[in-house]
N, C-alpha and C positions, 0 to 999 in steps of 0.2 A: 310752375309750367315745365313740361318736357323740352327738351332739347330738340329741335328740328335738324332733320339732316341738311346740309346745304341746298340740295336740290328742292326739298319741300320748301325752304324759306325763300329761297328765290321765286318760286311759283307764286307763294303767300304775296310776297312783294310786289309781284306784279299784278296780282288780283287787287292788291291794295290802290296800288298806282292807277289802275284802270277805272276801278270805282270811284276815286278822287276826281279824275278827270273827266267821268261822264257827269258827275254831281256839279261840278264846275260849268260844264258847257250847259247843261240844263238850266242854271241860275242863270247865266249869260243870256240864255234864249228867253227866259222869262216863264220857263216849265216849272209845274212842281214835282216834287219828287216824293215817294211813298217808301215809308220804314216801316219795319214790323218791330213793334215795341211792346213787351210785356203782354203778348199775344193779342195784340190789337194793331191794323195798320196806323200810321202816324202821317198824315199829310203834311208836307212842309214846302213852302213857297208861297209867293204873293196871289198866285191864281188856284191854290189849292182850296179844294173844296171845304166849306166850314164844318161841314157835319158830314164826315165820312159814310153815314148810312144813307145818305141822298145821292150816293154814285151810283152808276149805272151797274145792274147786276143781271139783267135780262137783255136777252140778244136784240128785243125789240127796241130796246132803248138805245143801243148802239148807234154810231153814226153808220151810215151806209156808204160804201166806196163803190166808185164804178170801175169795172176792168174795161 
């Protein structure tokens, strides 16, 4: 791996920390997370859809919010 500049390494560390904190928060809240692995989405968590193909991809299936 190539040597990163100190600024770039600091940015990378900040991004890794932010991702780790976000995933931990989602875990504590009981929310699932989605990762991209080997060209496919991977759903992780207790409430994760069992079959990713069953997730809503059409706007008609998305929950409606009131403004």
